[in-house]
C-alpha positions in Angstrom: 48.6 142.8 96.0 45.8 145.4 95.6 45.6 148.9 95.2 44.2 150.7 98.4 43.1 153.5 97.8 42.4 156.7 100.7 42.5 160.8 100.5 44.7 163.4 102.8 43.6 163.7 106.3 41.6 161.8 108.6 42.1 159.8 111.8 41.4 156.2 112.9 38.8 155.8 116.0 38.7 152.2 117.5 36.2 150.5 115.1 34.4 149.2 117.5 32.5 146.8 114.7 30.6 144.4 117.1 28.1 143.2 115.0 29.7 142.7 111.9 29.3 138.5 111.9 25.9 139.0 112.8 23.3 137.8 110.2 20.1 140.7 110.0 17.3 139.2 111.4 14.1 140.2 111.0 12.0 141.8 113.7 8.5 142.1 113.4 6.6 145.3 113.1 5.7 146.3 117.0 1.4 147.0 118.1 1.6 151.0 117.1 4.2 152.8 114.2 4.5 155.9 114.4 5.7 157.6 110.6 7.4 161.2 110.3 6.4 163.0 107.1 9.7 164.0 107.7 12.7 161.8 107.5 14.2 162.7 104.6 16.3 166.7 103.0 13.7 169.1 102.3 10.3 169.8 102.9 9.0 167.3 105.1 5.7 165.3 103.0 2.1 166.3 103.1 0.0 163.5 104.6 -2.9 162.0 102.6 -4.4 159.7 104.8 -6.5 160.8 107.9 -8.5 159.2 111.0 -9.8 155.5 110.9 -8.0 154.6 107.2 -7.5 151.6 106.2 -3.6 150.8 104.8 -1.4 148.6 103.5 2.2 147.9 103.9 3.6 150.7 101.1 0.0 152.4 100.8 0.9 155.9 100.0 0.3 157.9 103.0 2.5 161.3 102.8 2.7 162.7 99.5 6.1 165.4 98.2 5.2 168.8 98.9 7.1 171.3 96.1 10.4 169.6 94.1 12.3 169.0 97.5 10.2 166.1 99.5 9.9 162.3 99.4 6.4 159.9 99.5 6.5 158.5 102.8 4.4 154.7 102.7 2.8 152.5 105.9 5.1 150.3 107.0 2.9 147.7 108.1 -1.5 147.0 107.6 -4.4 148.3 109.5 -5.8 151.6 110.7 -4.6 155.1 111.0 -5.3 156.5 114.5 -4.2 159.9 114.2 -2.5 162.3 112.6 -0.4 164.7 115.0 3.4 165.7 116.2 5.2 163.4 117.8 8.7 162.7 118.9 11.6 163.0 116.1 15.2 162.6 116.1 15.6 166.8 115.1 15.0 166.8 118.7 11.2 168.8 118.0 8.0 167.5 117.7 7.0 166.5 114.2 3.8 165.5 111.9 3.5 162.1 112.4 0.8 159.2 110.9 0.3 156.9 114.0 -0.6 153.9 112.7 -2.2 150.4 115.1 -0.5 147.4 113.5 -3.4 144.2 112.8 -0.5 142.1 112.5 -1.5 140.7 109.0 1.3 142.9 107.3 -1.0 142.8 103.5 0.7 144.5 101.2 -0.9 147.6 98.9 -2.9 145.7 96.3 -1.4 148.2 93.7 1.9 146.8 94.7 3.7 144.7 91.5 7.4 144.6 89.9 7.7 147.5 87.6 11.1 145.6 85.6 11.8 144.7 82.6 14.6 144.9 79.7 14.2 148.1 78.2 12.7 149.6 81.8 13.5 153.8 80.8 15.7 155.9 82.9 12.8 158.0 83.1 11.0 155.3 84.7 13.6 154.4 87.1 13.4 157.9 88.5 10.1 158.3 88.6 9.5 155.2 90.8 12.2 156.3 92.9 10.5 159.5 93.4 6.8 157.5 93.9 8.6 154.8 96.1 9.9 157.6 98.5 13.5 156.4 97.5 16.0 158.4 99.1 19.8 157.9 100.2 20.6 155.7 103.1 24.0 156.9 103.9 23.0 159.8 106.3 21.6 162.5 104.1 18.6 161.6 103.0 18.8 163.7 100.1 15.4 162.8 97.2 17.3 160.0 95.3 15.5 161.1 92.6 16.8 164.6 92.5 20.2 163.2 92.9 19.5 161.1 89.5 18.3 164.8 87.6 21.0 166.5 86.7 20.9 170.1 85.8 20.7 170.9 82.0 24.6 170.4 80.7 25.9 168.6 83.8 26.4 165.0 82.9 27.9 161.8 85.0 30.7 159.6 83.6 31.1 156.6 87.3 28.3 156.0 89.7 30.7 154.7 92.6 28.5 152.7 94.9 29.4 153.7 98.8 30.2 150.4 100.4 32.6 152.1 103.0 30.5 152.9 106.0 33.6 154.2 107.7 31.4 155.1 111.3 32.7 153.4 114.2 30.6 150.7 115.7 27.7 150.6 112.5 27.9 147.5 111.0 24.2 147.3 108.9 25.7 148.3 105.3 28.0 145.5 105.5 26.2 143.0 106.7 23.6 144.1 104.0 26.4 143.6 101.1 27.3 140.5 102.1 23.7 139.0 102.6 22.7 141.1 99.4 24.8 141.6 96.8 23.1 140.6 93.4 20.5 142.9 94.8 22.4 145.6 95.3 24.7 145.4 92.2 21.0 145.0 89.9 19.6 148.5 92.0 23.4 150.0 91.3 22.7 149.1 87.0 19.3 150.6 87.9 21.2 153.9 88.8 23.9 153.4 86.3 21.3 153.6 83.3 19.3 156.4 85.1 22.0 158.5 85.2 23.8 157.2 81.7 26.8 156.1 83.7 29.6 154.1 82.0 31.3 153.2 85.0 30.6 151.2 88.4 32.9 151.1 91.3 31.7 149.4 94.3 34.1 151.0 97.1 34.8 148.7 100.4 37.3 150.0 103.1 40.0 146.7 103.9 38.6 146.2 107.5 35.5 144.5 105.3 37.9 142.0 103.4 34.6 139.4 103.6 32.1 142.0 101.5 35.3 142.5 99.1 35.2 138.6 98.3 31.5 138.4 97.9 31.7 141.4 95.1 34.8 139.7 93.3 33.0 136.4 92.8 30.1 138.9 90.7 31.6 141.1 89.3 32.6 139.9 85.5 29.2 138.8 85.6 27.5 142.8 86.0 30.5 144.4 84.8 31.9 146.8 87.5 35.0 147.1 89.0 35.8 147.1 93.4 38.0 150.0 95.0 39.2 148.5 98.7 39.9 151.8 100.5 41.4 152.7 103.2 40.3 152.0 106.7 40.2 155.8 107.9 37.1 158.2 109.0 35.5 159.9 107.0 36.8 157.9 104.0 33.1 157.6 103.1 32.5 161.1 102.8 31.4 161.4 99.4 34.0 164.3 98.4 36.6 161.5 100.0 35.9 158.7 98.2 35.7 160.6 94.7 39.1 162.0 95.5 40.8 158.9 96.6 39.3 156.6 93.5 39.1 159.1 90.9 41.7 161.8 91.8 38.6 164.0 90.9 38.6 167.1 93.6 35.0 168.7 94.0 35.1 172.3 93.3 34.5 174.6 96.5 30.8 175.2 96.7 30.1 172.5 93.8 28.9 169.1 94.1 29.9 165.7 92.7 28.5 165.9 89.3 30.6 169.1 88.6 33.6 165.9 88.6 30.9 164.0 86.0 30.5 161.3 89.3 27.7 159.9 90.9 27.7 158.6 94.9 24.9 156.5 96.5 25.5 154.1 99.7 24.3 150.6 98.6 21.7 150.6 101.1 20.0 153.2 99.1 21.3 150.9 95.7 19.0 147.8 97.4 15.8 150.5 98.3 16.0 150.7 94.3 15.8 147.0 93.5 13.4 146.1 95.8 11.1 149.5 94.4 11.5 148.8 90.7 12.1 144.5 90.9 9.5 143.6 92.9 7.1 147.5 93.7 8.0 147.6 98.0 8.6 151.3 98.4 11.2 152.2 101.4 9.1 150.8 104.4 12.3 148.8 106.0 15.6 149.4 106.7 18.6 147.6 108.2 19.8 148.8 111.6 23.0 148.0 113.6 21.4 147.5 117.7 25.1 148.3 119.3 27.5 149.9 122.7 25.6 148.8 126.2 22.8 146.6 125.2 22.5 143.4 126.4 22.4 141.5 123.2 23.7 143.3 119.9 22.3 143.0 116.9 21.8 143.8 113.0 17.9 144.2 112.6 15.8 144.7 109.5 12.9 147.1 111.0 9.7 148.4 110.2 10.1 152.4 109.5 8.6 154.0 112.7 9.1 151.4 115.1 9.9 153.1 118.2 13.8 152.7 119.0 12.7 151.4 122.7 11.0 148.1 121.4 14.1 147.7 119.3 16.7 148.0 122.8 13.7 145.4 124.7 14.1 143.0 121.8 17.7 143.2 122.3 17.3 142.6 125.9 17.2 145.7 127.7 19.6 148.7 128.5 23.2 147.4 129.5 23.8 150.0 132.7 22.4 152.4 133.6 21.9 154.8 129.8 23.8 157.8 129.6 23.8 158.8 125.8 21.1 157.3 123.2 22.7 158.2 119.7 20.8 157.8 116.2 23.9 156.8 114.1 27.6 156.4 115.0 29.3 158.1 117.6 31.4 160.6 115.4 28.4 162.5 112.8 25.5 160.5 115.1 22.5 162.7 116.7 21.7 162.6 120.6 18.3 161.6 121.5 16.1 162.7 124.4 14.0 159.7 124.5 13.9 156.2 123.2 10.1 156.7 121.6 11.6 158.5 118.8 11.2 156.0 115.9 13.0 154.4 113.1 13.1 157.1 110.6 14.8 156.5 106.3 17.6 157.3 108.1 18.4 155.6 111.1 21.4 153.8 110.0 22.2 152.6 113.9 21.4 153.0 117.3 23.9 153.2 119.8 24.1 153.0 123.9 26.1 154.9 125.5 26.1 154.3 129.4 26.7 157.3 131.6 30.4 155.7 133.0 31.4 155.9 129.0 30.3 159.1 128.6 32.7 162.1 129.0 32.9 165.7 128.0 35.8 167.3 129.0 36.2 171.5 129.9 37.7 172.7 126.7 41.5 174.5 127.4 43.1 177.0 125.6 44.9 175.7 122.1 48.4 175.0 122.1 48.9 175.0 118.3 50.0 171.7 117.8 48.3 171.3 114.0 46.6 168.4 114.7 43.2 169.4 113.5 45.0 170.8 110.6 46.2 168.0 109.4 43.2 165.5 110.7 41.0 168.0 108.5 39.8 166.0 105.0 38.7 169.2 103.4 41.9 170.7 104.6 40.5 174.1 106.1 41.7 175.3 109.5 39.7 174.5 113.0 41.2 176.3 115.4 40.8 179.8 113.5 37.1 178.5 113.0 36.8 177.8 116.3 38.4 180.8 117.8 35.9 182.5 114.6 33.1 181.1 116.5 33.9 181.7 119.9 34.4 185.6 118.9 30.9 185.8 117.2 33.3 186.1 113.9 30.7 184.7 111.4 31.5 186.5 108.8 35.3 186.2 108.8 34.6 182.4 109.1 33.4 182.1 105.4 37.2 183.4 104.1 38.4 180.6 105.6 35.8 178.0 103.9 33.3 177.0 107.1 30.9 176.2 105.0 32.9 173.6 103.2 33.2 171.3 106.5 31.2 168.8 106.3 31.0 168.7 109.9 32.6 164.8 110.2 34.3 165.7 114.2 37.7 164.7 113.2 38.9 167.9 114.4 37.6 167.5 117.7 38.3 163.7 118.3 42.3 164.7 118.5 42.8 168.1 119.6 44.8 167.7 122.9 42.9 171.3 124.5 39.3 169.5 124.4 38.4 172.0 122.0 34.1 171.8 121.1 35.5 172.6 117.2 32.6 170.9 114.9 30.1 172.1 117.5 31.4 175.3 117.4 32.0 175.1 113.4 28.2 174.2 113.3 27.2 177.1 115.7 29.4 179.4 112.6 27.5 177.7 109.3 23.4 178.1 111.8 23.9 181.6 112.3 25.2 182.2 108.3 22.4 180.1 107.8 20.0 182.7 109.5 21.3 185.4 107.7 20.4 184.0 104.1 24.7 183.5 104.1 
């Protein structure tokens, strides 16, 4: 019997993986795409195109603005209509390159494979930067920066994260099943770039069909498989490191401090596509799920309005109450379906009005459920109290900045306290004060 890895704490919400058996379908790019220049952790890219410019699939339209930034590329061929403010998942109107699609999907003439057996770590990192590769597990951290540790820091292990622990989402699951060798080849590029000596792919036990796929190729490519217990937030970076390697990232530290690199399976696939095919990150897999007539996993051009995807899936089922980019635990509620798909959009979850609930919070009953469920061993009950009484500085002593905002505390609270929301307020206030 295989060993199942896990961590202390966490919760077991309903899985609702309705689309786990649905093969990925190619979605034809719409007549107009809206490509934000802010799709990643760090500064927005700087536009390098203007109204009337001809672009191709893979053409650079935004260059990194400094170190913490990422390149942005066109996902269609056509003509730039304008560069202007447009709806964005952040809730703000952000600088966006709006492109009229000519329907030809003609690739940029400069696109070509850069792969050779002798490709260097430096070249891999350069491609990751120039081709806009970012973490596709949600954080959208530029991959080139993550692959370049500070002096004196080293990696010995690469963990490929295929946990996909958020309810409803199945985009990573389907990608793992349908493109296993491409994912592993991309992971081997990362392994070479960071000079690690071990590769592990981590998959939850509710995806044993994916585990069986990787069992067939693990000897060929020399990697290990870690089967994780199905639990949320099993895919959290610190949780997955603790579960598999029993290494604990220090407070305020990073995985590199314990010589570990964690990357999402979708990012590995994107790097494979960039190196082997010369294609920048211009498409991603998106699960369209929840209260929509036909739930699907779609391969979508970056910049496609969410409304086009919902229409393709048969439209809303009943009166839509909430639209979420991502999953129900850590996803972002959207104010309009005009918002476009970005690099970090793993799924679109639709909830009907009758499915929504925002209960009035009552007084804490000191049951301790939030404490036992917290994967970071914090005391969310006290952090919530401190936030309500504006004791933001005191929260630092209780480790509020270590909170990963997974929402487990709010999920289990019988008093319906909005704990994770209160903690987010505290962190935002501390950030404003530069603390």
